[in-house]
C-alpha positions in Angstrom: -22.2 9.2 -3.8 -23.0 11.6 -0.8 -21.2 10.7 2.3 -22.9 11.6 5.6 -20.2 11.7 8.3 -20.8 9.9 11.5 -21.5 11.8 14.9 -20.4 8.7 16.9 -17.7 6.2 16.9 -18.1 3.9 14.0 -18.6 0.2 14.5 -15.9 -1.7 12.8 -15.2 -5.3 11.8 -11.8 -6.8 10.9 -12.0 -9.2 8.0 -8.8 -11.3 8.0 -6.6 -11.7 11.0 -3.3 -12.6 9.6 0.3 -11.0 9.7 -1.0 -7.6 8.2 -3.5 -7.3 11.0 -0.5 -6.4 13.5 0.3 -3.4 11.4 -3.4 -2.2 10.5 -4.7 -2.7 14.1 -2.4 0.2 15.2 -4.9 2.8 13.7 -7.6 1.3 15.9 -6.1 0.8 19.2 -6.9 3.6 21.7 -8.8 5.6 19.0 -12.0 7.2 20.2 -13.4 7.3 16.5 -14.1 3.6 16.6 -15.5 0.7 18.3 -14.3 -2.8 17.0 -17.3 -5.0 17.2 -16.5 -8.2 15.2 -13.4 -10.2 14.0 -13.7 -12.5 11.1 -11.2 -15.1 10.1 -11.6 -18.9 9.3 -8.9 -19.8 11.8 -10.0 -20.4 15.4 -6.6 -19.8 16.6 -6.3 -16.4 15.0 -9.9 -15.3 16.4 -8.9 -16.4 19.7 -5.5 -14.6 19.6 -6.9 -11.4 18.3 -9.8 -11.2 20.5 -7.4 -10.6 23.2 -7.1 -7.0 21.7 -11.0 -6.6 21.6 -12.6 -8.6 24.5 -16.0 -7.3 23.6 -15.7 -8.0 19.8 -17.8 -10.9 18.5 -16.0 -13.4 16.4 -17.0 -15.2 13.1 -15.4 -17.7 10.8 -16.9 -16.0 7.7 -18.3 -12.8 6.3 -21.6 -14.4 5.5 -22.0 -15.5 9.3 -21.1 -12.1 10.4 -23.8 -10.5 7.9 -26.5 -13.2 9.0 -25.9 -12.3 12.6 -27.5 -9.1 12.5 -24.8 -7.4 14.4 -24.6 -3.6 13.6 -21.5 -3.0 11.4 -20.7 0.4 9.7 -17.3 -0.2 8.4 -14.9 -3.2 7.7 -11.2 -3.3 7.5 -10.6 -5.7 4.7 -7.3 -7.9 5.3 -8.2 -10.5 2.5 -5.6 -11.9 0.4 -5.3 -10.2 -2.9 -6.9 -12.9 -5.1 -9.9 -12.6 -2.9 -10.4 -8.9 -3.1 -12.8 -8.5 -5.9 -15.6 -11.0 -4.8 -14.9 -10.2 -1.2 -15.2 -6.5 -1.6 -18.4 -6.8 -3.6 -19.9 -9.0 -0.9 -18.6 -6.5 1.9 -20.2 -3.5 -0.1 -23.4 -5.5 -0.7 -23.9 -6.0 2.9 -24.1 -2.2 3.4 -20.5 -1.7 4.9 -18.0 0.9 4.0 -14.7 -0.8 3.1 -11.2 0.0 3.9 -9.2 -2.5 1.6 -5.6 -3.6 1.5 -3.5 -3.2 -1.5 -3.0 -4.3 -4.3 -6.6 -3.2 -5.3 -7.1 -6.3 -7.6 -5.1 -7.8 -10.5 -7.0 -6.3 -13.6 -9.0 -3.3 -14.7 -12.2 -5.6 -15.3 -12.1 -6.5 -11.6 -11.6 -2.8 -10.5 -14.5 -1.7 -12.6 -16.7 -4.4 -10.9 -15.5 -3.1 -7.5 -16.3 0.6 -8.4 -19.7 -0.2 -9.8 -20.4 -2.2 -6.5 -19.4 0.8 -4.4 -21.7 3.1 -6.6 -24.6 0.7 -6.4 -24.3 0.4 -2.6 -23.7 4.0 -1.8 -20.7 3.0 0.4 -17.2 4.4 0.3 -14.4 2.0 -1.1 -10.9 3.1 0.2 -7.8 1.6 -0.8 -5.4 1.9 2.0 -1.7 3.2 1.1 0.2 3.5 4.3 3.3 4.9 2.5 1.7 8.1 2.0 1.7 8.4 5.7 5.3 7.6 6.3 6.6 10.9 8.1 10.1 11.1 6.0 8.1 10.6 2.7 5.8 13.4 3.8 8.8 15.7 4.6 10.3 14.7 1.1 7.2 15.8 -0.6 7.1 19.2 1.3 10.9 19.7 0.3 10.3 18.9 -3.2 7.2 21.3 -3.3 9.0 24.2 -1.4 11.2 25.1 -4.1 14.4 24.7 -2.1 15.6 22.1 -4.7 14.8 24.3 -7.5 13.0 23.0 -10.8 12.4 19.1 -9.9 13.7 16.9 -13.0 14.1 13.4 -11.9 13.0 10.9 -9.0 14.7 7.6 -8.3 13.7 4.9 -6.3 15.8 1.8 -5.2 14.5 -1.5 -3.5 16.4 -4.5 -2.4 14.6 -7.6 -1.2 16.7 -9.4 1.0 16.4 -13.1 2.4 17.6 -12.9 5.8 16.2 -11.0 9.0 12.9 -9.5 9.8 9.8 -11.1 11.2 8.2 -14.5 10.9 5.4 -14.7 8.0 3.1 -17.6 8.0 3.4 -19.9 5.1 -0.4 -19.3 4.3 0.5 -15.9 3.3 3.1 -17.3 0.8 0.6 -19.7 -0.6 -1.5 -16.8 -1.8 1.5 -14.9 -3.1 2.4 -18.1 -5.2 -1.1 -17.9 -6.7 -0.5 -14.4 -7.5 2.8 -15.4 -9.1 1.0 -17.9 -11.2 -1.2 -15.0 -12.3 1.7 -12.9 -13.4 1.5 -10.6 -10.5 4.9 -10.8 -8.6 5.5 -9.8 -5.0 8.2 -7.3 -5.9 6.6 -5.2 -8.7 2.9 -5.8 -8.0 2.5 -6.5 -4.3 5.1 -4.5 -2.6 5.6 -2.4 -5.6 2.2 -0.9 -5.2 3.5 1.2 -2.6 6.3 2.5 -4.7 4.0 3.3 -7.5 1.7 5.1 -5.2 4.5 7.2 -4.1 5.4 8.4 -7.4 1.7 9.3 -8.3 1.5 11.0 -5.1 4.5 13.1 -5.4 4.4 14.0 -9.0 1.1 13.4 -10.3 -0.3 11.5 -13.4 2.2 9.3 -15.8 2.4 10.0 -19.4 4.6 7.0 -20.4 6.1 3.9 -18.8 9.0 1.5 -19.9 9.9 -1.6 -18.0 12.2 -4.6 -18.0 10.8 -7.1 -15.4 13.2 -9.9 -14.5 12.8 -13.2 -13.1 14.6 -15.0 -10.3 13.8 -18.5 -9.3 14.1 -19.1 -5.5 12.5 -22.5 -5.4 9.9 -24.4 -7.2 7.2 -22.8 -7.5 8.5 -19.6 -6.0 10.0 -16.8 -8.1 10.6 -13.1 -7.7 10.1 -10.6 -10.3 13.6 -9.2 -10.2 16.0 -7.7 -11.2 13.7 -5.2 -12.7 14.0 -1.7 -14.1 11.1 0.6 -14.6 11.2 4.2 -15.8 8.6 6.6 -16.6 7.8 10.2 -17.3 5.0 12.2 -15.5 2.6 14.8 -17.4 4.6 17.7 -15.8 7.8 16.5 -17.4 9.6 14.8 -14.2 11.1 11.6 -15.0 11.3 8.6 -12.6 13.0 5.5 -12.4 12.9 2.4 -10.0 15.3 -0.5 -9.7 14.4 -3.7 -8.0 17.1 -6.2 -6.8 16.7 -9.4 -4.9 19.6 -10.5 -2.6 18.5 -13.7 -1.2 21.6 -14.2 0.9 21.9 -10.6 2.4 20.8 -10.0 6.0 18.8 -6.9 6.7 17.9 -5.7 10.3 14.1 -5.0 10.4 11.3 -5.3 12.7 9.0 -6.1 9.6 9.9 -7.3 6.2 13.4 -7.6 4.8 13.1 -4.8 2.3 15.8 -2.1 1.8 14.2 0.9 0.3 15.3 4.4 -0.8 13.9 7.6 -2.5 15.9 10.4 -4.2 14.5 13.7 -5.7 16.8 15.8 -7.7 16.1 19.5 -8.9 18.2 22.4 -10.5 19.5 23.4 -7.1 20.0 20.2 -5.0 18.6 16.9 -3.9 16.6 15.1 -1.2 16.8 11.6 -0.2 15.0 9.3 2.2 17.4 6.5 3.1 15.1 3.7 4.5 11.6 2.7 5.2 10.6 -0.8 6.1 14.0 -2.1 7.0 17.1 -0.6 8.7 19.8 -0.5 6.0 21.5 2.8 5.6 22.1 4.1 9.1 22.4 7.8 8.3 19.7 10.3 9.0 16.3 9.1 7.5 16.2 12.3 5.4 18.9 14.3 3.9 18.6 17.7 1.8 21.5 19.0 0.0 21.1 22.6 -1.5 23.2 25.6 -1.7 26.2 23.8 -0.7 24.9 22.7 2.5 23.6 19.3 3.8 20.5 19.4 6.1 20.0 16.1 8.1 16.7 15.1 9.9 17.3 12.8 12.7 13.8 13.3 14.7 11.4 12.1 12.1 9.4 9.2 12.9 10.8 6.5 10.8 9.1 3.5 12.3 7.2 2.1 9.2 4.5 0.8 11.3 3.5 4.4 12.2 2.5 4.8 8.8 -0.2 2.2 9.3 -1.3 3.9 12.4 -1.5 7.2 10.9 -3.3 5.8 7.7 -6.0 4.2 10.0 -6.4 7.4 12.1 -7.0 9.3 8.8 -9.7 6.9 7.5 -11.4 6.8 10.8 -11.3 10.6 11.3 -12.5 11.1 7.8 -15.6 9.0 8.6 -16.2 11.4 11.4 -15.8 14.6 9.3 -15.7 13.9 5.5 -13.2 16.7 5.1 -10.4 16.9 2.7 -9.2 14.3 0.2 -9.3 10.6 1.0 -6.1 8.9 0.6 -6.5 6.7 -1.6 -10.0 6.8 -3.1 -10.9 4.0 -5.1 -10.6 5.9 -8.3 -7.0 6.9 -7.3 -6.1 3.2 -6.7 -7.2 2.4 -10.4 -4.6 4.8 -11.4 -2.0 2.9 -9.5 -3.2 -0.3 -11.0 -2.9 1.2 -14.6 0.6 2.5 -13.8 1.4 -1.5 -12.8 -0.4 -3.0 -15.9 1.6 -0.5 -18.1 5.0 -1.7 -16.7 3.9 -5.3 -17.4 2.7 -4.5 -21.1 5.9 -2.6 -21.7 8.2 -5.4 -20.5 6.2 -7.9 -22.3 6.8 -5.9 -25.6 10.6 -5.4 -24.9 10.5 -2.1 -23.0 8.5 -0.2 -25.6 6.8 3.0 -24.0 3.3 2.5 -22.9 0.5 5.2 -21.9 -1.0 4.0 -18.7 -4.3 5.7 -19.7 -4.3 3.5 -22.8 -4.1 0.1 -21.0 -7.1 -2.0 -21.4 
């Protein structure tokens, strides 16, 4: 596909106006690269609420009614629930619109293949949005790891604790779609939220050679379960080894403006280590990034550690890219397939008792 950048603000439509809209909209507000012309959601209440952000936008209850209206749209921000991604994206691309899609891309490689073929047939760009790649403390962690200050990087560790108390209110309708995903074997910890963590691993250290996993099961209430406690380990093609442990603590309170998720990253090299102490929630109240090397600890206090800022910067990256076409698009649909393979390899390994699985061989 040959992409021709726009020489004017792109005309955008939001498809889906639920809880995640509050985060994704931040890249659009006050942005001269875009004009929001349409809002789509089956809920009249949501359409009325979100139109307060965009008084001039036209609202529609469905994608089909937007397409039939004749309203000129260049790009859509697809905030559909994960089970609707494949058919929804194919419909959006078929209408001649570029698509910025929420993660996870889809549940299996067959669905991913259908989406890639639809993008190729339409000549439009399919991007799978990954906001963690725009979280400033992680950006600085990547820069430190690549600077040589830590010496030869050998290992990489992530820790995630999902807590049951604190954070913002999430509508029950969002949980209904998550329960559908659970029934399909795609849990909220490993597959939905975990998509972010697997993406950061690939972004930091490149392709994966082998994955081993032990995915757990904690019943919260019928029919709700969480796929934890879980341990996933892997080896990158460059020899760096990674590990990720996931715990659920339903009675633990975590201060957060968003979801109640405590996350940490640590990279260790031959001369020192660097760690990011928090992201979505406000657990460890030390500096957000700490670097230990040559017998000294450097602390970073002034980085933008508001998780929502990563959504803002991801959206701005996408809208600016549509104006220039310059540089890599984070993530492309093809890169998102690598994340999907990573997740599927973890499931395959766990189902087989923790054997090593090559993501490239997953079918």
